[in-house]
Residue, then its C-alpha position, 0 to 999 in steps of 0.5 A: m429603354p436601354a438594352e437589358p444587361q446582363t450583370r446589375f448591381h443590387l440595393s435593397l433599402n429598408v424604408a418606413d412607408l413603402p407607399r411613399s417609398v413607392a411614389f419616390f422613385r417613381i418620379l426618380f426613375g421615370q417609370e413604374p415598380a417592376k414589381l410592386r406587392p404589400d410587403y415589397a416592392k422592386f424598380e428595374p432601371g435600364e440607366p442605371a443598371l440597378v434592382l432597387s428593392l425596397e422593405p417595409q421595415a423602419p430603419g434601425s440602427s442599421g440605418v436605411l440599408n438593407h442589403v447590396g449585390i450583384r444579380l449574374p445573369d446564370p448559374q455557372s456565372l454566380v459558380t464562377v464568382q462564388r470560387r473566386l472568392e473562396a480561393a480567395g479566402i473570403r466564406c460565402q453562406r450559399e441558398e440553393g432555388v431558394e423563393c424569397c421576394y415573389a421570386k425563385q433565386t440562388k445565391f450566396w451571401l458574404r460581408d464585406p470587411d465593415g460587416t455590410l451584407w452581399e448578395m450574388y444572385t440569380f433570377e431564375g423565375d417571378l412568384d406570386h409569392r413572396g417566400v420565406g428563403q431572405a428571412q433577415d435573422v437567419v441571413l445575418v446569423n448564418t454569413p461569416t463576419l469577414s471584419a471578425s478574421v484576422v488576415w495577413e497577405h503577403r504579395m511578391d511585390q511587397l518586401l518579404p519580412e523575416c518575421l511576419p507583423l502577427a502575434d503567436g496564434s493569432a491569424d486566421e488565415v495567410r495568403l501567400r501571393g506570388t510568395f514563391n515566384l521570387p528566387l527564395s533561398t533554403e533558408q528564406q523558404q523555411t523562415i516564412m513556412n515558420e513563421v505562417e506556421r507560428a503566425l495563424k490559429p490553430g485550425g487556420r486557412l493558407f492560400v498559396h498563389v503560384l506560378t509553376s512548371d514541371q522544372t524549375v526556370e529562373a528569369p523567365a522574362l513573361p509578358g504583361p502583369a506576368a513580367v513580375v514573376r522572376f523564379v518559377p519554382r518546379e510544381q512539387e515545390p509549393l507542396r512539398l515546402l506545406v507539407e514538411a511544414g505540418f500543415s495538414a488537408v493540402r490541396l490543390l484548388k487549382f492546377d488546368a490541364k492548360p497553361c498559363f505560358v510556354r517558354a521553349g517547350v516548358e509548361m508554366r501553370e496559374t497554382q492556387m493551394e490551401a492547408w490548414k494549420p492542425i488543431a493543437p491537441p488537447i493538453e493531457a490530463t495526468q496524474t501520478v501514482l504509486y504503487r505501495g506493494p507487496f510485490d516488487q513490482v508489478e507490470l500492467d498493460g504493459q506499464t511497470y510499477r516499481r514499489g515505491m516509486r511514483v508512476t505519470v499516468p493518463e488520469s483514466v489509470a489513475e482512476r482505476f487504481q481508485q476503485p476498491d480493488w486496486a486503492a489498498f496497493f496504489t496511492v493516488f495524487p493530486a491530478t497535473v496537467r500535462r502540457p502536449e509535446g512541443a508545444p511551447a511554454c507561455g510567451a513563447g513567441c517571436g520577439 
């Protein structure tokens, strides 16, 4: 047998007849299953480096594939992979110390763009019972579906469009990878931020990946793949652009103490950040009221009501004037809807 690999590809299949499938794979791999139970089987051939699990359930509309994945050597490797995926905008569903498949595991689930379920996990030891951690219906419901998300990405080796190819408020996420390592004018920076804000849904995520420095560096002439970097902004500049564009919960996902490059004493660091488009304030329901007298005017809660003049007030205030103590003095007109200040009219957008 070859040496045990630290990382193995994992494949889980739905099988209609578990004993028959076990017999087939016993011949295919030329070895006995690593684990065999009445409701589960697992093979771990060394070549190829594979963990094959067999689930005794007839293939349904989704076919024979139950899920795929990768078994990692230790929890730290799992954390590193999850951080890398989530920094790139791929959402994961994590399970800590879960008991499933006659083993104790820590794992996270995710889906690829076609909806295939992936399991990234570490093996923590065998169990004499199956465990309840891998309830397939629960996993399928809770794992985020990547294919349902609208994600647009720009890289520094691509032409930067003046207008993003997205409808207003249609994107779940926009990713700018190296965009600010291009020598952009102030106008170009403003245009791209306006376009990102326009295209994102309320609550949508902006991810920015950029090389920054403690001072501006033009034409840095960096080695290897970093040679495409044509401009390095000051550390505060990308953050300032996000804040001034109105994004909320702006934070640095990656900004290490150790720089990636040092040129003439100038330190340059890989910087990753995220921010969120604020959720628009709720559309405020209002009503118009008219004070009928007998006084020339009255003032209530800081609002002046002149006799015979219509005043627009929040719906809660109008409800107050419909109560018996006030109804003799005010006429309350049917409710209207007032659009929040600055909200675009219907159909407004980018061409």
